N, C-alpha and C positions, 0 to 999 in steps of 0.2 A: 439660271441653266438647266434645262428638264432633264428629270432623272430618268433612269431606265431600268428596271426590273426584271429578273428572272425567277419564274414558279416553278419548280418541280411538280409534277402530279401525275395521274395513272387510274386506270380502272377502278373504281372502289374508293376513290380518294374521298375524305367524308365531305359532303355537300357544301355545309357552311364554310369548313377552313380553306376551299378553293375561292366559291361565289363571293363571300361578303371581301374576303381582302383584295380579289381581283377587281370589283367592281368599286371598294372603296377609294383604291389606289387611279385606279381610271378618273374617278370622279374630282380627283385634285390636280389632276394633268399629269400622273406619274405614265411614263410610258410601260406596260406590262407584256410580257411575252410567258406565255404558258408552253410547256414543251412535255414530252413523256417519250421515252425510248421507244423507238420503231413505230413512232407516229410523224405526221407530216401537216404542215400546215392545213384545215379544212376538216381532218378527221377527229371523231368523235370518243371522247372517253365517257363512261359510265361514273356517276357518284352514287355514293350510299350516305345516308340519313342515320346518325349515331343519336340514340336516347336512352335514358335510363329509365325504367318503367316498372321497376320492382325484382328485376332479374339479378343475379349476383355480377351480371356485367353488362355492357350496353346491347340493346336491341338493334340489328341492321335492318333498315329497310332501302328499298329501290329509292334513288334520288332521280334527277334530272340527269339528261346528258348536256356534255360541254365539251365545244368546239376549242380544238386545239390551235394557236394561232401563231403558233412558229414551228417550221420542221426542225427535229431534232438534230439531223447533220447537218444544217446549217446554221447551228449555234456557234459565235465566237463570244467564249466566255470573257474578254477581255473588253466588251462594250458595254457591260453590265456595273451599274454601280453598288446593286443589293442582289440577296438570296431571298427569297421566301421557299421554305418548304412545307407543304401541305402534310396533314394525317391521313387517318382512314387505314385502309389497308395495303393501298400504293406504295407506302415507302418501305415495306415488307419485300416487296419484288424489285422496284426499281432500282435499291441500293446494291443489286448484282447486276447492273450495268457498270462496264467501267467508264465511261465517260461522265457518268453522274457522279461518282466516286471522285474523278478528275476536277469535275468543276467546283464540286464544295471545296477539295482542297484547296483550288484556285482562290476561292473567296477568304479562306482562312489567313494563306501565306500573304495575301496581300490587304490583309486586315480590313476586308471590306464589311459590312453591315449584313448580318444572316438575322432571320428571323425562321423559328422553327415552331411548329405548334404539335401537339399528342404525339402521335407515332411518327411522327417526321423527324423525329430524334433518332430514331434507328439509321437515317440515311447519315447524320453525323457520327453515330457508334462505327459505322462500317468505313468512313473515309478516315476513321483515326484521328479526329479532330479536338475533341474535349478532354483527352488526359488533364487534371489539375482544374479543370473549368467548373465552374457551379450553373448548374442548370435544374429545369425542371421538364415533364413530361406526362405521359398518361402514366397512370399509376403501376400498369403493367409492362411497361417499358423501363422502370427504373432500376431493376435489376442489372440491363443492358448499359446502363448509362455506371453504374460502379463498377461492372467487369470491362469497362472500354476506359476506365481509370478517372471517370468524373465525380463531381462531387451533386448527389442528386438531393435536391431539396423539393420538398413535398409542400406544396401551396394549393389554395384554393384554386376552384376551375374558372374562375374570371381573373384570376392573377398571372402576372410576370415574374421571371427572374431575369434581370440583367446582368451579364458578365464579358464584359469590354466590347467587342464588337457584335457580340450573341444574343438575342433576347428571345426567352422560351415562353412558353405557356403550355396548361395540361392539355386543353380542350379549347373547342370553340366558344362556349361564354367568355373565353380570355381574347376575343378579336379587337375588342377595342382598345384595351390596355397595351395588347401587344402590336397595334400598329401605331399606336400612338409612340410606344417606346421606340420601333423600327423609322417613323419618321424623324424621331428626333437623331439616332444614327445616322439616317441620310441626310439631314440639315436640313429637313423642311421643314417650315415654319406654318402655319395656319393662324390666322386672326380673325377675328369677329368684329 
């Protein structure tokens, strides 16, 4: 049976944290809908590229445009098998949308697979779904995890943390490991 995934994004989402998972899931036959509050299918969002080049934090450069493929107001969240929450700057403001919070809570209350990367964990803290859960994120979001009652686990940038239906990674170098665990949660098997 074909799987259907919902991805949350928004302007200045981290480019690799949207483009790589989106294209990787499509390449194995998963249906993927990318949504953004106040956007409809065919609208574009701007991405950003975050890289560490010797400053105390990442440098942000303008990335690509990404075309949203699902109208936000037409989402029927019960149709989706899993949720992928991207990082970058988008989570800090999309989490202010009540529907984003409701959608997130739906996946947790129904024990559906959820993958979140980098700053995407800010959506989880706002949705009040991580109390007692162990997860990782970009280091600067760690205090939010703790304040929301979660157990923040610091791991390397290419690593993941799995806790029940939730898999998390601190940054885009973790895309491969994050997707591998997310596929397992979805029951997707890839053989060579």
